[in-house]
C-alpha positions as CSV (number, residue, x, y, z in Angstrom):
1,X,-5.3,-20.4,-16.0
2,X,-5.4,-22.4,-12.7
3,X,-6.5,-20.3,-9.8
4,X,-3.9,-20.0,-7.1
5,X,-5.3,-20.6,-3.6
6,X,-3.4,-18.9,-0.6
7,X,-2.0,-22.1,0.4
8,X,-0.7,-22.9,-3.1
9,X,0.7,-19.4,-3.5
10,X,2.4,-19.6,-0.1
11,X,4.1,-22.8,-1.1
12,X,5.6,-21.3,-4.3
13,X,9.3,-20.5,-4.1
14,X,10.1,-16.8,-4.2
15,X,11.8,-17.3,-7.6
16,X,8.3,-17.8,-9.0
17,X,7.5,-14.2,-8.5
18,X,8.3,-11.4,-10.7
19,X,7.5,-8.5,-8.4
20,X,8.7,-7.2,-5.2
21,X,7.1,-8.8,-2.0
22,X,6.0,-11.9,-3.7
23,X,3.8,-9.9,-6.3
24,X,3.1,-11.1,-9.8
25,X,3.3,-15.0,-9.4
26,X,4.3,-16.6,-12.7
27,X,4.3,-20.4,-12.0
28,X,3.1,-20.9,-15.5
29,X,2.7,-19.4,-19.0
30,X,-0.9,-18.3,-18.3
31,X,0.1,-16.3,-15.3
32,X,3.0,-14.9,-17.1
33,X,0.5,-13.6,-19.8
34,X,-1.8,-12.2,-17.1
35,X,1.1,-10.4,-15.5
36,X,1.9,-8.8,-18.8
37,X,-1.7,-7.8,-19.2
38,X,-2.0,-6.3,-15.7
39,X,1.2,-4.5,-15.7
40,X,0.0,-1.4,-17.4
41,X,-2.8,-1.1,-15.0
42,X,-0.8,-1.0,-11.8
43,X,0.4,2.3,-10.4
44,X,2.4,0.7,-7.5
45,X,5.5,0.0,-9.5
46,X,8.1,2.4,-10.9
47,X,9.5,2.0,-14.3
48,X,12.3,-0.3,-13.1
49,X,10.2,-2.6,-11.2
50,X,7.8,-2.8,-14.2
51,X,10.8,-3.6,-16.5
52,X,11.7,-6.4,-14.1
53,X,8.3,-8.0,-14.1
54,X,8.0,-7.7,-17.9
55,X,11.3,-9.3,-18.5
56,X,10.6,-12.1,-16.0
57,X,7.2,-12.8,-17.5
58,X,8.6,-12.7,-21.1
59,X,11.4,-15.0,-20.1
60,X,8.7,-17.4,-18.8
61,X,6.9,-17.3,-22.1
62,X,10.1,-17.8,-23.9
63,X,10.1,-14.5,-25.6
64,X,12.9,-12.0,-26.2
65,X,12.6,-8.5,-25.1
66,X,10.8,-6.4,-27.5
67,X,8.8,-9.4,-28.7
68,X,5.3,-9.8,-30.0
69,X,3.4,-8.4,-26.9
70,X,3.3,-4.9,-28.4
71,X,4.2,-2.6,-25.5
């Protein structure tokens, strides 16, 4: 996964982020996988926000909801 520098992250369009306030950047499939792995670890999002991040990351990966990720 390519590391995002502050400059690169700032240049990304808001549509690239899955979470609120430009959290969970998913510019590529590697970042989408990382978002799915990190999602259960965060306590700052409610269930609805986690569902949004999950669905955006899965869409980036080309998977359907309820896919192979094993929630």
